[in-house]
C-alpha positions as CSV (number, residue, x, y, z in Angstrom):
1,X,-10.2,8.6,-1.3
2,X,-12.8,6.0,0.6
3,X,-10.9,2.9,-0.7
4,X,-7.7,3.9,0.7
5,X,-9.5,4.4,4.0
6,X,-11.1,1.0,3.8
7,X,-7.6,-0.8,2.8
8,X,-5.9,0.9,5.6
9,X,-8.2,-0.1,8.0
10,X,-8.9,-3.8,6.8
11,X,-4.8,-4.0,6.5
12,X,-4.6,-3.3,9.9
13,X,-7.0,-6.5,10.9
14,X,-4.2,-9.1,10.6
15,X,-2.6,-11.5,8.7
16,X,-5.5,-12.6,6.6
17,X,-5.7,-9.3,5.3
18,X,-2.3,-8.9,4.5
19,X,-2.4,-11.8,2.3
20,X,-5.3,-10.7,0.3
21,X,-3.6,-7.2,-0.4
22,X,-1.0,-8.9,-2.1
23,X,-2.5,-11.6,-3.9
24,X,-4.6,-11.9,-6.5
25,X,-4.7,-10.7,-10.1
26,X,-1.9,-8.4,-11.2
27,X,-1.5,-5.7,-10.5
28,X,-2.0,-6.4,-6.5
29,X,-4.2,-4.1,-4.4
30,X,-0.5,-3.0,-2.8
31,X,0.8,-2.7,-6.4
32,X,-2.1,-0.5,-7.3
33,X,-1.6,1.5,-4.3
34,X,2.4,2.1,-5.0
35,X,1.6,3.0,-8.5
36,X,-1.1,5.7,-7.9
37,X,-0.6,9.4,-9.4
38,X,2.6,11.5,-7.9
39,X,0.0,13.8,-6.3
40,X,-0.7,11.1,-3.7
41,X,2.9,11.0,-2.1
42,X,3.2,15.2,-2.8
43,X,-0.1,16.6,-1.6
44,X,-0.8,16.8,2.6
45,X,-4.2,15.9,2.0
46,X,-3.8,12.8,-0.1
47,X,-0.3,11.7,2.0
48,X,-2.3,12.0,5.1
49,X,-4.8,9.1,3.9
50,X,-2.1,7.0,1.8
51,X,0.7,6.7,4.1
52,X,-1.0,5.5,7.0
53,X,-2.6,2.9,4.2
54,X,0.6,1.7,3.4
55,X,2.2,1.5,6.7
56,X,-0.9,-0.4,7.8
57,X,-0.4,-2.9,5.0
58,X,3.3,-3.3,6.0
59,X,3.4,-3.7,9.6
60,X,4.5,-7.0,10.4
61,X,4.6,-8.5,7.3
62,X,8.2,-8.8,5.2
63,X,6.8,-9.5,2.2
64,X,4.4,-6.9,1.7
65,X,7.4,-4.6,2.8
66,X,9.5,-5.8,0.3
67,X,6.8,-5.2,-2.3
68,X,6.4,-1.6,-1.2
69,X,10.3,-1.0,-1.2
70,X,10.4,-2.6,-4.5
71,X,7.6,-0.8,-6.1
72,X,8.3,2.7,-4.8
73,X,11.9,2.7,-5.2
74,X,13.5,5.6,-7.2
75,X,16.4,3.1,-8.4
76,X,16.2,1.8,-12.1
77,X,16.0,-2.1,-12.2
């Protein structure tokens, strides 16, 4: 839980933090956040941390938003 909060706070800092979240070894930090267990997307105490973190990761960053859309899409590719 603390890692999610840290990522959210770091992501809101700026473009350099956004780049770090989407780069590095696969899966990236952003991809790992998107692939958390379903409970993180459905349990209110967990969504209250995860959703703002994901929004902070994508705010003002089109590439991160596209990654998020692709990773959490319900459509089969």
